[in-house]
N, C-alpha and C positions, 0 to 999 in steps of 0.2 A: 866748251862745255858749260860755261857760266851762263851764257844766254839761253841755253836749252833748259837749264834748271830754273832760271828766272821765268821763262815762258810757262813752264809747268806750274811754278808757284803762283803766277798770275791766274791761271785757270782755277786753282784751288781757292784762292782768295775770293775771286768772283763768285765761285760756287757757294762758299760759306756765306758771303755777304748777301747774295740773293735769297738763300734759304732763310736766314734769320730775319731779313727785311720783310719777307713774305709771311713771317710768323711761324715758320716751321721749327719746332723745338727739336733740335738734333740730339739733345741730351736723352730724350726718351727712346731714341733708336740705338743707343749704346754704340757698339762697334760698327753698326750699319751707317751711322751718321757721316763719317768721313767718306764712305763710298757714295752716299747720296750727294754730298757736296761736290765730289769730283765729277759725277755724271752731270749734275746741273751746270757746273762751270764749263765742262766740255761742250755741252749743247749750246750754251750761251756764247762762248767764244767762237765756236764754229759758225753760229748764226751771224755774228758780227763780221767774220771773215767773208762769209758768203755774200752779204749785202755789199761790203766794200768791193768785192770782186765784180758784182753786177754793175757797180758804179765805175769799175775799172780804176779804182784808187785804193789799192791794197794797203798802201802805207797808212791810210786812215784807220785801218783795223788795229794797228799797233798803238796808235794814239788813243782811240776810243777805249780799248781794253786796258791800256796802261793807266789812263786817268780813272777809269772805273774801279780798277783794283786798288789804287791809292785811296780814292774816295770811300769805297766800301770798307777798306782796312781801317781808315781813320774813324769811321762811324762805329765800327765794331769796338774800337778801343775806347771811345768816349761815351758810348751808350751802354749802360749797365744792362738794360733790358735785352739788347742784342747779344751781349757777352753771355748772358745767362742761358741763351739758347744754343750755344756752341756745344759740340761733343765734349763729354767729360774726359779730362786728361788724367785724373786721379785713378789709382788702382786699388780696389778693395781687396782685402785679404782673400776673400772667396774667389776672386777673379785672377789671382796671381798665377796659378798654373796655366789657365787659358791664355793669359797675356804673355807668359814665357814662351809657350808654343808659337803664338802669333809672331812674336819678335824673331824667333829663330827661323821660322819659315819665311818671314818677310826678308830677313837678311840673306837667306838662301836665294830668293828671287832676285834681289838687287845684285848679288854677286854674279848671278847668271847673266844679268843685263850687261854688267861691266865686261865679263868674259866674252860676250857675244857682240860687243860694240864694234868689232872689226869684221863681223860676219858680212860677206858681200850681199848686196841687193840682187837677188836672183828670182827667177820664176814669176809667180803672180805678184809677189810683193813689189818687184821692180816694174813689171809691165802694167799693173793695175793701180795700186795705191800710190806708190811713190811717183809713178809716171804722171798721174793726173795732177798731183801737187806741183811737180816740176814744170809741167806745161802751163799751168795757171800762173806760176811765178814768171815764167818766160814771157808770156803774153800780157802780163799786167792785170789779169782779171779774167772774167768769164764773158768776154765780148765775142765779136765775130771771129777774131784770130784764134781764140781758144776753141770755138766750135769747129773751125776748119781743121784744127789739128786732131780732133776726135775722129776724123774720117778713118774707118777701119782699114782702108787701102794704104794709108800712110804708116800704119802699124806703130804709131807712137804710144797709143794707149789701148790696152786690152780691156774689154767689157766697160766701156765708158758710161754705160747705163746704170752701173752699180750705185747704190746710195752713197752720199758724199761725205759722211762724217769723218771717216778715217783720213782721206786725203786733205780735208779741210784742216784737221789738227796738225798734219804734217806740214801743210802750207803755213800754218801759224808759226811753227818753229823756223821755217825757212825765211819768213819775213823779218825775223829778229837777228839773222846771222849776217855777219860782215862778208863772209864768203860762202863757199859751198859747205853746208853742215854735214853732208854725207849721210852716214848711217845713223847719226844722232837724231834724225827726225823720227826715229822709232820710239823715243822715250815716252811721249804722251800716250801712245798705244800700249806700250808695255805696262804703264801705270794702271791700266784697267785690270791687269792681273792682281795687283796689290789691292785695288778697290774690291775686286771679287773675293779675295781672301778675307778681307775685313767683313764683307757682307755675309759670306757663308758662315764664318765662325760666329759672327754676331747672331745670325738667325738661328743656327743650331744651339747657340748658347741659351736662348730663351725658349726653345722648343724641346730641348732634351735636358738631361741631368748630368752634366759634368764631362769627364775626360773622353768617354767613348765617342760622343758626337763630335768633339773637337778633333780627335784623331782621324775620324772619317773625313772631316772637312779638309784637312791639310793634305790628304792623300793625292788628289789630282795635281796640286801645286808642286809636289816633290817629283812628279813624273811628267805628265803631259805638258803643263804650262812651262816648267823650267826647261824642258827639252825642246821648246819651240822658239827658235831664234828669230823668226820673222814676224813683222808687225801686221799680221792678217786681221781682218775684221771679225773672224769667227769668235775671238775672245770677247769682243764687244757684245755679240749676240748672246754668248753664254752668260754674261753678267746681266743683260737685260732679261733673259729667260728666268734667271734666279730671282730677280727683283719682282717680277710679276707674281711670284709665289707669296709675296708679302703685301698685304692690303695697303699698308702705309706707303709703299713705293710703287704701287701698281701702275699708275699713269706714266711715271718716269721710266720704269722698265720697258713698258710697251713702246714708248717713244724711242728709246735707245735701240730696241730690236729693229724697228722699221727704218731707222736712219743708218744702220750699220751694214746690212746685207739684205738681198731679196729673200733669203731664207727666213729672216725675221718676220716678214709679212706672212709667209706660209705658216710659221709657228704661231702667229697671232690668230690664224683661223683654227689651228689645232687647239689653241687655248680656249676658244669659244666652246668647242666640244667637251674639253676637259672640265670647264666650269659647269656645263650643263649636267654632265655625269655626276660631278661632285654635289651639285645641288639636289639631284634626284635620289642619289644613293647614300651619301654621307650624312652623318649626324651633324647637320650644318645649320647655322643661323645666318646664312649668306645674305638674307634680305637687306641687312644694313650695309652690305658691301656693294650692292648693285650700283649705287650712285657713283662710287669711286671707279668701278669697272666701266660704267658708261662714259665717265670723264676720260678715262684712259683711251677708250676706243675712239672717242671724238677727236682727241689730240692726235692719235695715230692716223686717223683717217685724213685729217687736214695735212699732216706731214706727207703721207703717201700720195695724196692728190698733188701736192707741190712737186714731189720727186718725179712722179709719172708725167705731170704736165711739162716739166723741164725736159724730160726725155723725149716727149712727143714733139716739143718745139724744136729740139735739136735733131730730130729724126733718128733717135736711138731706140734700140729694142734689145731683148734678151734672146739669145739663140736657143736656150732650153725651152722657154715659155712659148715662143712663136713657132716651134717646130712640130706642133701637133702632139702633145704629150699623150692624150688618150689613144690616138691612133697607134703611136709607137708602143704604148703599153700593151695593147692588144696584139700587135704584130710581132714585136721583139721581146716582150716581157717574159713569156714562158721559156724561151731559150736562154735567157739571161738569169733565170731564177737560181739555177745550180751554181754558176760562178759567183753570184752575189752572196749566197749563203756561205760558200767556202771562203770568200774574201772577208765577209763580216766576222767569221769565226777566227780566222788566222791573223788578220791584220788589225782587228778591233777588239772583239770580245775577250780574247785571251792574250792580248798584247799588253804587257805591263806598262809600256811606255806611253800609252794613251789612257790609262786608268779606266778602261771600259769594263774591266772585271766587276766594277761596282754595279753594273746593270744586272749581271747574273746574280750577284750577291743580294741585290735588292729584291729581285723576283723571288729568289729562294727564301729570304727572310719573310716576305709577305705571304708566301704559301704556308710557312710554318706558323705564322701569326695572322690568320685570315681576319680575325676580329679587328685588327688595326686598320684594315682597308676601309672601314666605315667612318674613320675620322678624316675630316677634310685636310688636315696637315699632312696626311699620308696619301690620301686618295688623289688629291689634285696633282702633286708632283709625279705620282705614278702614272696617272692618265696622260699627263703632258709628255713625260719622257717616252712612254711607249707609243703614244700617238705620233709624236714628232719623229721617232725612229721609223715608224711605218711610212710616214710621209716621205722621208728621205729615201727609203728603200724604193718607193714607187718612182721617184725621180731618177734614180740610177737604173731602174729597169726600163725607163722610157727615154733615156738620154739620147740625143741625136748624134752623140759622139760614140766612138768605140768604147764598149763598157770598161775594158781593162785600163785603157788610157785614162778615162774619166775617174775611175776608182783610184788609180795610183796618184792622180793629180789632187783629188779632193776628198776621197772617201773618208778615212779616219778623221781628217780635219773638220769636215762638215758634221759628222756624227758627234764630235767632241763638243759641239755647241750645247748638247744636252747633259754633259757629264756633271756639271755643278748641280743641276736640278736632281739628277740621279743620286748624287751624294747627299742632298737634303732628304730625299725619299728614304734612302738606306739608313741614314743617321736617326731619323724619326722612328723608323720601324724597330731597329735593334735596341733603342733606348726606351722603348715603351711609351713614346709620346702619343701613340694612338689611343691609349686607354687611361694614361695617368696624368696627362697635362692638359690644362684648358687651352683654348685657342688664344693665340697672341694677336692683339690688334696693333 
């Protein structure tokens, strides 16, 4: 367990060091600062592991990251300018209630991880994420032997075309273990839940006024996230989707989305439409944000090109995308519409274990306060959550698999990628952010 904690600590130190070295003042982000540092560190460590894997020298990743974390940590200690950019650790009296709630829910999450530490690796977690990491460790990198074991006929790895961030972080933990780390490789993925909690509470803290927004924020973590014992990449997409709602973290959130799952790329397209609607309808001064938005899509485009190029080089493809979505949507969609609506209602919208009731509440609150929908802080997450839900519905209508099997396997889990954005939408509406608070930069 010690080496797992050390591996995660190195990710955080690298993230903090890179942020402050690049001049990013994490103090100004409040509770969002630690989440930003964690995502930056995760992407950086995953990149080092990937390059070391390409060179088929995975042990070099431990050396590079280890030395980098020590160097960055020392520089933070000895450079006052860098220390001044770190997230604030002090608690103001006005933030005491918010901080208390955050600590309690954070402890709830951690207790859940400890309880679930012996939960077996099963299903997609075992066949996709953990399997890819185990195969890379077995073959010593991402060379010819690794590519050979991705052959679907061998059934060693399911969906080897998926973006690599999750298995790279699990591989990072495996590289530091003396033996088989077992289920402990989940910890870096679980920590994205804690990062998401910080980011959502922090964002609602500056866009709303007090307790109500905070209570809305913690809802999903007391149900859906705590009740998910597997280290799936859906929680990574959920955090990325939340981060793109904040201009300061937009490029980072978009990069996290596309590196986590294919759904992240689909949601990036939905986000373009949501931004367009917000620009056209909302009382928005979005002109100053377009540079940051363009930077985000440039970075995401480069990352997607790399992922798709790697898949093409290895002869990998996705069964849903290559099966003719439009044709199946026309041929099979009408017959599946009824079962989809029924499943959405029973297994997602009114199922408390997935917190999707927030979507119904957000829609109802927006209808009762229509003027709030003209404010970008409300309109953007609303358009994104509704547009993303519609996009996912179309995929399930056009799936090449049996509808019920695909829904039971992935339905509520995939839709949960939008739950944190929905919580942001609902919190801003009910707290009056649409008419009472200025935009947060």
